[in-house]
TILUMSE-559193 format. One record per residue (C-alpha): residue number from 1; residue in one letter; x, y, z. Coordinates in nm, 3 decimals. Each point is the difference from the previous one (the first is absolute). Layout:
! residues N
REC     n   res        c1        c2        c3
REC   NUM     A         X         Y         Z
...
END
This chain:
! residues 118
REC     n   res        c1        c2        c3
REC     1     X     0.592     1.114    -7.467
REC     2     X     0.337     0.075     0.159
REC     3     X    -0.151    -0.047     0.348
REC     4     X    -0.130    -0.343    -0.101
REC     5     X     0.344    -0.097    -0.128
REC     6     X     0.159     0.111     0.328
REC     7     X    -0.246    -0.213     0.198
REC     8     X     0.098    -0.308    -0.201
REC     9     X     0.373     0.038     0.054
REC    10     X     0.156    -0.204     0.280
REC    11     X     0.094     0.201     0.307
REC    12     X     0.358     0.128     0.001
REC    13     X     0.238    -0.254     0.140
REC    14     X     0.146     0.067     0.341
REC    15     X     0.340     0.092    -0.144
REC    16     X    -0.130     0.231    -0.274
REC    17     X     0.177     0.335     0.059
REC    18     X    -0.274     0.177    -0.199
REC    19     X    -0.263    -0.108     0.251
REC    20     X    -0.133     0.269     0.229
REC    21     X    -0.197    -0.255     0.196
REC    22     X     0.102    -0.117     0.345
REC    23     X     0.187    -0.328    -0.047
REC    24     X    -0.231    -0.300     0.014
REC    25     X     0.066    -0.306     0.211
REC    26     X     0.239    -0.230    -0.186
REC    27     X    -0.154    -0.302    -0.169
REC    28     X     0.167    -0.335    -0.046
REC    29     X    -0.045    -0.300    -0.228
REC    30     X     0.089    -0.308     0.204
REC    31     X     0.076    -0.322    -0.189
REC    32     X    -0.003    -0.309     0.217
REC    33     X    -0.010    -0.376    -0.015
REC    34     X    -0.215    -0.186     0.253
REC    35     X     0.073    -0.331     0.167
REC    36     X    -0.370    -0.097     0.006
REC    37     X    -0.232    -0.125    -0.273
REC    38     X    -0.261     0.212    -0.175
REC    39     X    -0.266    -0.177     0.209
REC    40     X     0.169     0.127     0.317
REC    41     X     0.022     0.363    -0.118
REC    42     X    -0.338     0.135     0.123
REC    43     X     0.089    -0.036     0.371
REC    44     X     0.348     0.143    -0.068
REC    45     X    -0.153     0.302    -0.175
REC    46     X    -0.247     0.047     0.286
REC    47     X     0.286    -0.012     0.250
REC    48     X     0.196     0.252    -0.209
REC    49     X    -0.295     0.241     0.007
REC    50     X    -0.040    -0.045     0.376
REC    51     X     0.372     0.066     0.057
REC    52     X    -0.016     0.319    -0.209
REC    53     X    -0.311     0.121     0.183
REC    54     X     0.125    -0.073     0.352
REC    55     X     0.380     0.028    -0.004
REC    56     X     0.074     0.222    -0.301
REC    57     X    -0.273     0.266    -0.030
REC    58     X     0.231     0.220    -0.210
REC    59     X     0.002    -0.262    -0.278
REC    60     X    -0.273    -0.014    -0.265
REC    61     X    -0.029    -0.328    -0.188
REC    62     X    -0.136     0.118    -0.336
REC    63     X    -0.033    -0.326    -0.189
REC    64     X     0.179    -0.319    -0.104
REC    65     X     0.033    -0.216    -0.309
REC    66     X     0.038    -0.371     0.072
REC    67     X     0.155    -0.247    -0.244
REC    68     X     0.065    -0.373     0.022
REC    69     X     0.313    -0.105    -0.182
REC    70     X     0.029    -0.325    -0.198
REC    71     X     0.170    -0.166     0.298
REC    72     X    -0.293     0.095     0.229
REC    73     X     0.181     0.278     0.186
REC    74     X    -0.218     0.297     0.087
REC    75     X     0.140     0.344    -0.080
REC    76     X    -0.157     0.332     0.080
REC    77     X     0.056     0.351    -0.129
REC    78     X    -0.138     0.234     0.267
REC    79     X    -0.027     0.378     0.009
REC    80     X     0.039     0.171     0.335
REC    81     X     0.021     0.362     0.108
REC    82     X     0.230     0.031     0.301
REC    83     X     0.228     0.256     0.162
REC    84     X     0.305    -0.205    -0.098
REC    85     X     0.118    -0.335    -0.133
REC    86     X     0.109    -0.112     0.347
REC    87     X    -0.361     0.007     0.120
REC    88     X    -0.109    -0.215    -0.295
REC    89     X     0.275    -0.249     0.090
REC    90     X    -0.110    -0.002     0.367
REC    91     X    -0.356    -0.085    -0.103
REC    92     X     0.134    -0.272    -0.227
REC    93     X     0.210    -0.151     0.279
REC    94     X    -0.299    -0.010     0.234
REC    95     X    -0.216    -0.164    -0.268
REC    96     X     0.249    -0.278    -0.080
REC    97     X    -0.063    -0.291    -0.240
REC    98     X     0.176     0.177    -0.287
REC    99     X     0.323     0.158    -0.115
REC   100     X     0.026     0.343    -0.156
REC   101     X     0.156    -0.028    -0.344
REC   102     X     0.031     0.375    -0.055
REC   103     X    -0.155     0.330     0.105
REC   104     X    -0.026     0.286    -0.249
REC   105     X    -0.097     0.355     0.089
REC   106     X    -0.272     0.107    -0.243
REC   107     X     0.081     0.318    -0.191
REC   108     X    -0.349     0.048    -0.147
REC   109     X    -0.300    -0.163    -0.163
REC   110     X    -0.129    -0.004    -0.354
REC   111     X    -0.301    -0.164    -0.161
REC   112     X    -0.131    -0.006    -0.357
REC   113     X    -0.247     0.276     0.089
REC   114     X     0.296     0.228     0.078
REC   115     X     0.131    -0.022    -0.357
REC   116     X    -0.121     0.157    -0.325
REC   117     X    -0.179    -0.228    -0.246
REC   118     X     0.247     0.063    -0.279
END
């Protein structure tokens, strides 16, 4: 039972002094606003993937959430693993067609399955 509980817990965050694990690659949540419409996003996303794969092999694009605001602006909330924030910004600059609103370093993850029922 205790082993099952341990498997469900999120991994220790990179700054957790109790962690005996080798530090993991930092992960970042990148919030950005695009200058293109939602209809124009598929080729931008494809270009982003190509840039990561060819110019930034140390970056892992985990996933993105895309929202369209009431005024039609497209915003994304993307999770990347990268050696440092500067590399995420370099990728962003090469991609273009957006501005970074903010970058947060992710301290850890939690999901409902990680928590007790009551």
